VMD Tcl script that draws the C-alpha trace (Angstrom):
set ca {
  {84.29 15.73 50.69}
  {80.14 16.24 56.02}
  {78.08 16.77 58.97}
  {75.79 14.13 60.60}
  {72.52 15.33 59.27}
  {70.66 14.27 62.38}
  {72.92 13.96 65.30}
  {74.36 17.42 64.95}
  {78.00 16.51 65.03}
  {80.18 18.53 62.66}
  {82.41 16.46 60.49}
  {84.47 18.19 57.69}
  {82.90 17.13 54.38}
  {86.19 16.92 52.72}
  {88.52 15.36 55.32}
  {89.82 12.02 54.36}
  {92.12 9.34 55.74}
  {95.35 9.67 53.96}
  {96.27 6.36 52.36}
  {95.90 7.28 48.83}
  {91.50 9.09 44.99}
  {87.23 10.51 43.27}
  {87.51 10.78 43.58}
  {87.49 10.86 45.95}
  {87.47 12.14 43.96}
  {88.68 9.78 41.42}
  {89.62 6.54 42.92}
  {92.67 4.59 41.86}
  {93.61 1.02 42.09}
  {96.21 -0.18 44.60}
  {97.12 0.97 48.05}
  {96.38 -0.96 51.12}
  {95.07 -4.48 51.43}
  {91.44 -5.04 50.64}
  {89.03 -4.64 53.61}
  {86.31 -7.04 52.73}
  {83.71 -8.48 55.15}
  {81.90 -11.69 54.88}
  {78.12 -11.60 55.19}
  {76.46 -14.43 57.06}
  {72.91 -13.32 56.60}
  {69.80 -15.39 56.00}
  {67.87 -14.93 52.86}
  {65.59 -11.87 53.03}
  {61.89 -12.34 53.63}
  {59.42 -10.56 51.25}
  {59.30 -6.90 52.13}
  {62.65 -6.87 54.06}
  {65.18 -4.15 53.38}
  {68.67 -5.57 53.40}
  {71.02 -3.00 51.98}
  {74.65 -3.31 50.96}
  {77.11 -0.53 50.47}
  {79.78 -1.74 48.07}
  {83.20 -0.01 47.02}
  {85.42 -1.81 44.54}
  {88.84 -1.28 46.39}
  {90.39 0.59 49.30}
  {90.41 4.36 48.80}
  {90.20 7.48 51.04}
  {87.25 8.66 49.14}
  {85.39 5.59 50.27}
  {86.28 6.17 53.86}
  {84.59 9.56 53.67}
  {81.49 8.04 51.89}
  {81.25 5.63 54.72}
  {80.67 8.36 57.16}
  {77.42 8.98 55.31}
  {76.71 5.30 55.48}
  {77.18 5.26 59.15}
  {74.94 8.29 59.58}
  {72.25 6.59 57.69}
  {72.47 3.55 59.97}
  {72.23 5.88 62.98}
  {69.30 7.90 61.68}
  {67.29 4.85 60.53}
  {68.26 2.08 62.83}
  {68.92 -0.11 59.69}
  {72.04 -2.08 59.52}
  {74.02 -1.79 56.19}
  {76.39 -4.46 55.09}
  {79.60 -2.64 54.22}
  {82.05 -4.31 51.84}
  {85.15 -3.01 50.12}
  {86.44 -5.19 47.40}
  {90.10 -6.09 46.63}
  {90.71 -4.48 43.22}
  {89.19 -2.38 40.40}
  {88.26 -5.46 38.25}
  {84.59 -5.75 37.25}
  {84.73 -9.57 37.59}
  {85.72 -9.19 41.12}
  {82.77 -6.95 41.76}
  {80.47 -9.35 39.95}
  {81.43 -12.26 41.99}
  {81.15 -10.52 45.35}
  {77.79 -8.72 44.62}
  {76.30 -11.94 43.25}
  {77.32 -13.74 46.42}
  {75.70 -11.01 48.50}
  {72.55 -11.24 46.52}
  {72.51 -14.91 47.01}
  {72.59 -14.32 50.80}
  {69.43 -12.33 50.59}
  {70.67 -8.69 50.30}
  {68.24 -6.80 48.12}
  {69.39 -3.20 47.78}
  {72.91 -2.03 46.68}
  {74.64 1.27 46.98}
  {77.59 0.70 44.49}
  {80.51 2.40 42.99}
  {80.83 0.64 39.70}
  {84.26 -0.82 38.96}
  {83.57 -0.24 35.23}
  {81.04 2.18 33.88}
  {80.09 0.07 30.98}
  {80.88 -3.43 32.41}
  {78.73 -3.05 35.46}
  {75.54 -2.85 33.52}
  {75.50 -6.54 32.76}
  {75.72 -7.31 36.54}
  {73.06 -4.71 37.28}
  {70.68 -6.19 34.74}
  {71.10 -9.66 36.31}
  {70.38 -8.33 39.76}
  {67.52 -5.89 39.10}
  {65.75 -8.64 37.20}
  {65.36 -10.39 40.50}
  {63.74 -7.38 42.16}
  {66.98 -5.80 43.67}
  {67.30 -2.08 43.59}
  {70.63 -0.36 42.77}
  {71.83 3.13 43.25}
  {75.22 4.22 41.93}
  {77.25 6.56 44.26}
  {80.22 8.72 43.25}
  {79.80 7.92 39.52}
  {77.33 6.64 36.96}
  {77.22 3.54 34.86}
  {76.85 4.10 31.12}
  {73.25 4.86 29.99}
  {70.97 3.10 29.60}
  {71.32 1.34 32.93}
  {69.00 -0.50 35.27}
  {70.34 1.44 38.32}
  {67.58 3.62 39.57}
  {69.81 6.53 40.58}
  {73.29 7.92 40.57}
  {74.21 10.22 43.51}
  {77.48 11.92 42.61}
  {79.38 15.14 41.91}
  {79.00 16.61 38.49}
  {82.75 15.84 37.98}
  {83.01 17.57 34.55}
  {81.43 20.67 35.95}
  {83.72 20.59 39.00}
  {86.86 20.06 36.87}
  {85.72 23.03 34.65}
  {85.22 25.20 37.74}
  {88.63 24.23 39.02}
  {90.31 25.11 35.68}
  {88.63 28.49 35.55}
  {89.85 29.17 39.09}
  {93.43 28.19 38.07}
  {93.41 30.23 34.99}
  {92.08 33.27 36.87}
  {94.99 32.88 39.39}
  {97.38 32.72 36.40}
  {96.12 35.99 35.12}
  {94.42 34.47 32.13}
  {97.54 33.17 30.37}
  {100.35 30.70 30.74}
  {101.22 26.93 30.68}
  {99.39 24.21 32.61}
  {100.49 20.73 33.70}
  {97.35 18.59 33.85}
  {97.86 15.86 36.61}
  {95.17 13.21 36.10}
  {94.86 9.89 38.08}
  {93.55 6.73 36.43}
  {92.30 7.22 32.86}
  {90.25 4.05 32.93}
  {88.09 5.54 35.76}
  {84.89 7.13 34.19}
  {85.18 10.24 36.38}
  {88.79 10.84 35.24}
  {87.71 10.82 31.63}
  {84.96 13.40 32.29}
  {87.45 15.49 34.29}
  {90.05 15.47 31.57}
  {87.33 16.58 28.97}
  {86.22 19.37 31.24}
  {89.67 20.74 31.67}
  {90.44 20.70 27.99}
  {87.13 22.37 27.18}
  {87.92 25.26 29.36}
  {91.47 25.69 28.24}
  {90.33 25.73 24.70}
  {88.44 28.96 25.45}
  {91.70 30.74 26.30}
  {94.08 31.44 23.46}
  {96.90 32.28 25.72}
  {96.62 29.15 27.80}
  {98.10 25.78 26.92}
  {98.45 22.43 28.55}
  {102.16 21.62 28.12}
  {102.05 18.14 29.78}
  {99.58 15.71 30.90}
  {100.53 13.12 33.55}
  {98.37 10.12 34.49}
  {98.43 6.59 35.91}
  {99.06 6.93 39.69}
  {97.66 4.70 42.45}
  {99.40 5.95 45.52}
  {100.57 9.22 46.93}
  {104.14 8.09 46.65}
  {103.66 7.35 42.99}
  {101.99 10.63 42.42}
  {104.60 12.52 44.23}
  {107.37 11.08 41.97}
  {105.38 11.77 38.74}
  {104.48 15.33 39.83}
  {108.07 16.05 40.82}
  {109.43 14.75 37.57}
  {106.84 16.88 35.58}
  {107.66 19.94 37.52}
  {111.44 19.49 37.09}
  {110.98 18.91 33.33}
  {108.94 22.19 32.96}
  {110.26 24.35 35.72}
  {111.17 27.28 33.24}
  {107.79 27.26 31.49}
  {105.01 26.00 33.82}
  {102.64 28.58 35.38}
  {99.91 26.35 36.73}
  {99.28 22.78 37.88}
  {95.78 21.23 38.18}
  {94.78 17.83 39.73}
  {91.43 16.32 39.67}
  {92.37 13.30 41.88}
  {93.07 12.96 45.60}
  {96.58 11.50 45.37}
  {97.92 13.90 42.80}
  {96.46 16.90 44.81}
  {98.44 15.79 47.87}
  {101.46 15.22 45.69}
  {101.22 18.79 44.36}
  {100.94 20.18 47.79}
  {104.06 18.29 48.87}
  {106.18 18.96 45.74}
  {105.25 22.68 45.46}
  {105.73 23.08 49.16}
  {109.27 21.65 48.97}
  {110.01 23.80 45.85}
  {109.06 27.01 47.59}
  {110.81 26.03 50.80}
  {114.06 25.66 48.98}
  {113.86 29.18 47.46}
  {111.99 28.34 44.21}
  {111.04 31.83 42.87}
  {108.82 30.99 39.92}
  {105.17 31.71 40.53}
  {103.40 28.46 40.03}
  {99.59 28.34 40.82}
  {97.94 25.14 41.73}
  {94.34 23.86 42.21}
  {93.52 20.41 43.50}
  {90.49 18.39 44.72}
  {89.41 17.19 48.14}
  {90.47 18.44 51.56}
  {93.27 16.39 52.72}
  {95.08 18.12 55.67}
  {98.24 18.53 53.53}
  {96.28 20.16 50.75}
  {94.38 22.48 53.17}
  {97.66 23.49 54.84}
  {99.13 24.26 51.45}
  {96.26 26.59 50.78}
  {96.66 28.33 54.09}
  {100.42 28.72 53.36}
  {99.87 30.03 49.92}
  {101.42 27.10 48.25}
  {98.19 26.17 46.50}
  {95.37 28.48 45.42}
  {92.51 26.28 46.25}
  {90.70 22.93 45.99}
  {87.39 21.47 44.90}
  {85.35 20.15 47.83}
  {83.10 17.22 46.91}
  {80.30 15.73 49.01}
  {81.14 12.02 49.58}
  {79.07 12.04 52.74}
  {76.05 12.94 50.72}
  {76.95 10.28 48.19}
  {76.67 7.61 50.83}
  {73.84 8.89 52.96}
  {71.49 9.97 50.17}
  {72.09 6.83 47.93}
  {71.04 4.62 50.87}
  {68.02 6.84 51.67}
  {66.84 6.55 48.10}
  {67.10 2.77 48.35}
  {65.09 2.77 51.49}
  {62.34 4.84 49.91}
  {62.31 2.38 46.90}
  {61.92 -0.46 49.29}
  {59.03 1.41 50.83}
  {57.14 1.50 47.58}
  {58.20 4.72 45.99}
  {59.37 4.88 42.39}
  {61.75 7.18 40.58}
  {60.07 10.25 38.99}
  {60.21 9.66 35.22}
  {63.35 11.29 33.67}
  {65.14 11.57 37.05}
  {68.29 9.56 37.48}
  {71.40 11.75 38.21}
  {71.34 13.59 41.53}
  {73.99 16.19 41.65}
  {75.36 16.10 45.34}
  {77.10 19.45 44.75}
  {80.66 20.81 45.15}
  {82.37 24.00 46.31}
  {85.73 25.67 45.78}
  {87.70 26.26 48.88}
  {90.45 28.89 49.08}
  {91.96 31.20 51.68}
  {88.83 33.26 51.68}
  {86.35 30.61 52.73}
  {88.23 28.00 54.67}
  {85.88 28.39 57.52}
  {82.60 28.26 55.69}
  {82.90 25.94 52.62}
  {81.76 22.97 54.79}
  {78.43 24.64 55.52}
  {77.89 25.38 51.84}
  {78.13 21.67 50.99}
  {76.01 20.62 53.95}
  {73.19 22.97 52.78}
  {73.14 21.02 49.46}
  {72.87 17.73 51.28}
  {70.15 18.82 53.48}
  {68.07 20.27 50.67}
  {68.40 17.10 48.69}
  {67.33 15.00 51.62}
  {64.31 17.23 52.18}
  {63.39 17.02 48.45}
  {63.67 13.25 47.98}
  {60.07 12.57 48.06}
  {58.95 15.48 45.90}
  {61.63 15.93 43.23}
  {63.05 12.47 42.86}
  {60.46 9.83 44.02}
  {56.71 9.35 43.87}
  {54.38 6.74 45.39}
}
mol new
graphics top color blue
foreach p $ca { graphics top sphere $p radius 0.5 }
foreach p [lrange $ca 0 end-1] q [lrange $ca 1 end] { graphics top cylinder $p $q radius 0.2 }
display resetview
């Protein structure tokens, strides 16, 4: 879900390391071993800006967000402590972030492990003068986080559903492949899909599949769902990284073996497997998020807060944008997302912050 805003190097905004999800797209628990780092910093002196970028558990989405974090470091010369936790438990996040605060880190760009549970941690930290910006999703409101930089995931899911239904000719049966229902983004995506489907009397969700932490698990579940509904399914939608890859693989195999039923599919993110499936006509398209912007912009906001800026009253959620990629715009969708990121960066001190 990005280009280096300052160095000029072009990096695909959606390309991710394929281990997995958020989102990603919507991240899911599990996968590779945790990649934590131990900070050995001295306590921060007054006025120092000592930022942390914190993700709860390994996930391809976070690898893409990290590109934005790396670009922030390059552009500003500021070192960011980057930590990825071991799991999706709020207690784990609490312990690690509290330890970082005790070492003097005073600004956190965070993907909350739990939309509600993280608020207690945030209240504890912000009471000591620490600034927090959510990336990728939001904590429940009210929250002491200053900002959330993320995709409007419900709007993106609704756009994906509209595209799928259009490809289906406005009628037919859909399999809804979700990821982890405890993730706040998945809940919003599920609601968005159902809201759009409700507008079409000739469209129905015939099965919902959820609870998948790896591509292997997702492939098994997508394959089972397709087999169970092969005579009735007309479309498949995924709003998570792993199920999108799984759909590309399962539908690709189905069509390569002579499957004749026209089954349309829309996913999220731009894994190479998904993009090849679009080129081959196996999938109709995918939602492209902006994880690079999630990382870069959340840290830039924290830097401005450290410099004495304050959030403009009523401004909290910053929509980092999304695009729909299909065969028609495979060469240009990246530029569409980058324009949004650049515009937000240019507007930070006028639309979102004030001295």
